[in-house]
VMD Tcl script that draws the C-alpha trace (Angstrom):
set ca {
  {29.11 -16.99 -5.58}
  {28.71 -20.33 -8.34}
  {29.16 -22.93 -5.06}
  {26.92 -20.36 -2.76}
  {24.09 -20.81 -5.75}
  {24.12 -24.15 -6.26}
  {23.95 -24.61 -2.42}
  {21.24 -22.35 -2.17}
  {19.86 -23.08 -5.75}
  {20.13 -26.61 -6.15}
  {22.96 -28.53 -7.75}
  {21.79 -27.10 -11.53}
  {21.35 -23.43 -10.88}
  {18.90 -22.52 -13.95}
  {16.54 -25.34 -12.62}
  {16.45 -23.82 -9.23}
  {15.87 -20.89 -10.41}
  {13.21 -21.65 -13.25}
  {11.61 -23.45 -9.75}
  {12.20 -20.24 -7.76}
  {9.82 -18.40 -10.54}
  {7.52 -20.80 -10.38}
  {6.79 -20.74 -6.48}
  {6.95 -17.35 -5.81}
  {4.54 -16.68 -9.09}
  {2.41 -19.37 -7.96}
  {2.32 -17.91 -4.61}
  {1.18 -14.45 -5.96}
  {-1.47 -15.94 -7.93}
  {-3.24 -17.91 -4.99}
  {-2.95 -13.92 -2.95}
  {-4.29 -12.35 -5.78}
  {-7.26 -14.60 -6.42}
  {-7.69 -14.17 -2.18}
  {-7.90 -10.52 -2.38}
  {-10.24 -10.86 -5.81}
  {-12.97 -12.90 -3.88}
  {-12.18 -10.68 -0.71}
  {-12.01 -7.17 -1.65}
  {-15.46 -6.24 -2.33}
  {-16.81 -7.44 0.82}
  {-13.80 -6.31 3.09}
  {-14.66 -2.97 1.27}
  {-19.02 -3.29 2.55}
  {-17.93 -4.44 6.01}
  {-14.76 -2.14 7.02}
  {-13.87 0.15 4.48}
  {-12.31 0.52 1.14}
  {-9.04 2.15 2.66}
  {-9.25 -2.16 4.59}
  {-9.46 -3.24 1.07}
  {-6.44 -1.48 -0.31}
  {-3.84 -2.54 2.63}
  {-5.35 -5.90 0.94}
  {-2.81 -5.73 -1.87}
  {-0.39 -5.33 0.35}
  {-0.91 -9.74 0.23}
  {0.50 -10.95 -2.88}
  {3.63 -9.22 -1.94}
  {3.95 -10.86 1.26}
  {3.20 -14.68 -0.36}
  {5.87 -13.53 -3.09}
  {8.55 -13.08 0.05}
  {6.99 -15.73 1.95}
  {7.43 -18.07 -0.79}
  {10.37 -16.81 -1.52}
  {11.98 -17.53 1.87}
  {10.19 -21.26 1.94}
  {11.77 -22.20 -0.82}
  {15.00 -20.88 0.63}
  {14.61 -23.32 3.87}
  {13.80 -25.95 1.77}
  {16.35 -28.58 1.11}
  {17.13 -28.60 -3.09}
  {15.54 -32.87 -2.36}
  {12.42 -31.85 -1.46}
  {11.46 -29.13 -3.53}
  {9.51 -29.61 -6.91}
  {11.69 -30.48 -9.94}
  {11.42 -27.77 -12.38}
  {13.59 -28.33 -15.51}
  {16.39 -25.87 -16.51}
  {14.99 -23.36 -19.14}
  {16.73 -23.64 -22.35}
  {17.85 -19.80 -23.82}
  {14.88 -19.91 -26.42}
  {12.45 -19.64 -23.17}
  {14.92 -17.19 -21.78}
  {15.30 -14.94 -25.12}
  {11.45 -15.20 -24.55}
  {11.44 -14.05 -21.17}
  {14.05 -11.71 -21.93}
  {11.76 -10.30 -24.91}
  {8.40 -10.61 -23.48}
  {9.76 -8.04 -20.81}
  {11.44 -5.63 -22.74}
  {7.77 -5.38 -24.70}
  {6.57 -4.71 -21.18}
  {8.75 -2.17 -20.55}
  {9.03 -0.44 -23.68}
  {4.56 0.00 -23.85}
  {5.53 1.38 -20.07}
  {7.70 3.83 -21.50}
  {5.55 5.11 -24.82}
  {2.29 5.19 -22.06}
  {4.64 7.53 -19.50}
  {6.35 9.87 -22.89}
  {2.78 10.27 -24.07}
  {0.92 11.16 -20.61}
  {4.63 13.85 -20.32}
  {3.26 15.35 -23.90}
  {-0.53 15.30 -22.84}
  {1.12 16.95 -19.57}
  {2.92 19.78 -21.60}
  {0.32 20.83 -23.67}
  {-2.02 21.38 -20.58}
  {-4.32 18.16 -21.88}
  {-4.36 15.78 -18.49}
  {-5.00 15.81 -15.27}
  {-6.11 15.09 -12.22}
  {-2.66 13.34 -11.43}
  {0.56 12.64 -9.16}
  {3.76 12.12 -10.67}
  {7.43 11.66 -10.10}
  {8.52 8.57 -7.70}
  {11.39 10.79 -5.51}
  {9.26 14.10 -4.85}
  {6.16 13.71 -6.48}
  {3.86 16.37 -7.83}
  {-0.11 17.06 -8.13}
  {-1.02 17.79 -12.05}
  {-3.95 19.93 -11.62}
  {-6.54 20.30 -14.92}
  {-6.36 24.00 -16.41}
  {-8.05 26.39 -14.27}
  {-10.06 27.44 -16.84}
  {-13.84 27.93 -14.22}
  {-14.99 24.39 -15.57}
  {-14.28 22.88 -11.07}
  {-15.52 26.05 -8.72}
  {-12.83 26.29 -5.53}
  {-14.01 24.58 -3.99}
  {-14.24 21.35 -6.27}
  {-10.26 22.18 -7.05}
  {-9.79 22.10 -3.31}
  {-11.42 18.38 -2.99}
  {-9.55 16.99 -6.48}
  {-6.25 18.66 -4.28}
  {-6.97 16.53 -1.13}
  {-7.66 13.61 -3.41}
  {-3.95 13.79 -4.85}
  {-2.50 14.96 -1.39}
  {-3.60 11.44 -0.14}
  {-2.01 9.84 -2.75}
  {1.21 11.67 -2.10}
  {0.73 10.53 1.67}
  {0.32 7.38 1.12}
  {3.54 7.43 -1.30}
  {1.06 5.38 -4.00}
  {3.27 5.80 -7.14}
  {6.06 4.21 -5.61}
  {3.40 1.33 -5.05}
  {2.32 1.86 -9.18}
  {5.92 1.66 -9.50}
  {6.84 -1.26 -8.03}
  {3.93 -2.73 -9.67}
  {4.97 -1.68 -13.30}
  {8.37 -3.47 -12.38}
  {6.76 -6.78 -11.45}
  {4.45 -6.64 -14.30}
  {8.01 -6.17 -16.51}
  {9.58 -9.36 -14.44}
  {6.63 -11.41 -14.41}
  {4.73 -10.47 -17.62}
  {3.45 -13.71 -18.12}
  {1.60 -14.40 -14.91}
  {-2.05 -13.08 -15.89}
  {-2.68 -12.54 -12.18}
  {0.17 -9.60 -11.56}
  {-1.98 -8.16 -14.77}
  {-5.54 -8.99 -13.35}
  {-4.75 -7.51 -10.09}
  {-2.77 -4.21 -11.33}
  {-6.66 -2.49 -12.74}
  {-8.42 -3.87 -9.69}
  {-5.51 -2.35 -6.97}
  {-6.35 1.26 -9.40}
  {-9.49 1.14 -8.72}
  {-9.32 0.42 -4.44}
  {-6.17 3.34 -4.43}
  {-8.77 4.89 -5.84}
  {-11.73 4.62 -3.57}
  {-9.03 4.27 -0.54}
  {-8.21 8.19 -0.86}
  {-12.03 9.09 -1.94}
  {-12.72 7.52 1.56}
  {-10.15 9.41 3.38}
  {-11.28 12.67 1.14}
  {-15.00 12.34 2.69}
  {-14.05 11.35 6.34}
  {-11.80 14.56 6.28}
  {-14.68 16.75 4.65}
  {-18.17 15.15 5.56}
  {-20.09 17.92 3.70}
  {-18.61 17.67 0.73}
  {-19.71 14.72 -0.61}
  {-22.08 16.59 -3.45}
  {-19.14 18.62 -4.20}
  {-17.16 15.99 -4.23}
  {-19.60 13.93 -6.65}
  {-19.51 16.68 -8.93}
  {-15.81 17.32 -8.98}
  {-15.65 13.43 -10.20}
  {-18.67 13.36 -12.95}
  {-16.88 16.98 -14.55}
  {-12.94 15.42 -14.81}
  {-12.58 14.31 -18.13}
  {-10.36 10.82 -17.03}
  {-6.77 10.07 -18.51}
  {-7.58 8.30 -21.48}
  {-3.88 8.12 -21.88}
  {-2.31 5.68 -19.76}
  {0.42 6.93 -16.37}
  {2.75 3.33 -15.87}
  {4.31 5.70 -13.52}
  {1.55 7.99 -11.16}
  {-1.53 8.12 -10.04}
  {-4.16 9.20 -12.10}
  {-7.98 8.68 -12.25}
  {-8.15 6.13 -14.47}
  {-11.05 5.28 -17.52}
  {-10.34 1.59 -18.08}
  {-13.22 -1.60 -16.85}
  {-16.08 -0.75 -15.69}
  {-16.46 3.06 -15.56}
  {-14.28 3.72 -12.25}
  {-17.17 6.71 -11.37}
  {-19.52 4.19 -11.10}
  {-18.05 2.62 -8.50}
  {-16.38 6.08 -7.00}
  {-20.17 7.81 -7.01}
  {-22.13 4.93 -6.05}
  {-19.56 4.48 -3.11}
  {-20.52 8.20 -1.67}
  {-23.84 7.65 -2.20}
  {-23.72 4.16 0.90}
  {-24.45 4.57 4.03}
  {-21.39 3.80 6.07}
  {-21.08 1.58 9.36}
  {-18.73 3.07 12.55}
  {-16.19 0.52 11.02}
  {-15.91 1.47 8.09}
  {-13.44 3.75 6.34}
  {-10.52 2.99 8.59}
  {-12.67 2.14 11.68}
  {-13.96 4.44 14.36}
  {-16.99 6.49 15.50}
  {-16.14 9.15 13.64}
  {-15.75 7.87 10.21}
  {-19.35 5.91 10.12}
  {-20.65 9.86 10.39}
  {-19.17 10.78 7.39}
  {-20.33 9.17 4.59}
  {-24.61 8.65 6.35}
  {-26.82 9.60 4.21}
  {-27.46 9.67 0.40}
  {-25.33 11.72 -1.92}
  {-27.29 14.89 -3.07}
  {-28.72 15.52 -7.40}
  {-25.49 16.04 -9.24}
  {-26.34 17.90 -12.11}
  {-23.16 17.32 -14.77}
}
mol new
graphics top color blue
foreach p $ca { graphics top sphere $p radius 0.5 }
foreach p [lrange $ca 0 end-1] q [lrange $ca 1 end] { graphics top cylinder $p $q radius 0.2 }
display resetview
C-alpha cells in the first residue's frame, strides 16, 4: 500500500497529498469563478434550469484535476512542501468546526420542524420528504399545491443529495473561500430552476405562485442537509418574483417552444 502511494504521490507522500489538494482546489476555484461569471447570462439566454446545470462544472473540474495529477509524472508536478503537524491539526480543527456548525443548524431546524414553525422544505437524503407550513388558512389550496409542486421538483432532481455533497465539500475544503461563495449562489439557482419547472407546467399560475412566494416566511434557521427557501444575501424573493415577471424566449426554461409560452407576459398585480 505504501509503495503504491509512493508511486502515485511521489517520494514524500504528505507533500504529494498537499500538491493534490492544491491542484483540486485551484481547479475548483477557477470553475466556480467561471460559473459565477456565466450564470446570469446563461439564465437570460437559456433559462434558470440551464444556469443551475452550470454548477456541475466545479466538481467536474475537480475530478479532471485529480486525473491530471495522477497521470502527471511526479517530477513534473508543482512542488509543495509537506504540511507540518500544526497545519494538519488546523485543517482537522476547521473541518470539525464546520461539521459542528452544520450539525447545530440541522438540529435547530429539526426543533423548529417539531414545533410546526418551519417549511416549506425538503428533508432527508435516502427518502426525502416534503415539509409544509401549517395549514392555518394563510395559503389558498392552489398556493399549497404550487408549493408542493416546487418541493417535488427538488425530490425529482435529488437536490438534497447535491446539497449534502456540497456540505461535505465545505467541511473538507473549509479553507477555500470559493467553495463557500458558490454555496449561496448554487442554492439560489437551485430554487430558480424549481420555480421555472413549476411555472412551465402551470403557465396560468404565475400570479398565485408569486403570492405563495411572498406569503412564505423564509427560513431563518439554516438547513445544511436539505432544500429550503433561504433568506440570506440579496433577498431571494426579489430575484424569484422578478424572474416570474420576465418575458422568456423559446430557448429558455430548458428549451423548446412550450417553455417559450409559459412565462410570457407580466405577473398580475400581487397583494401580500
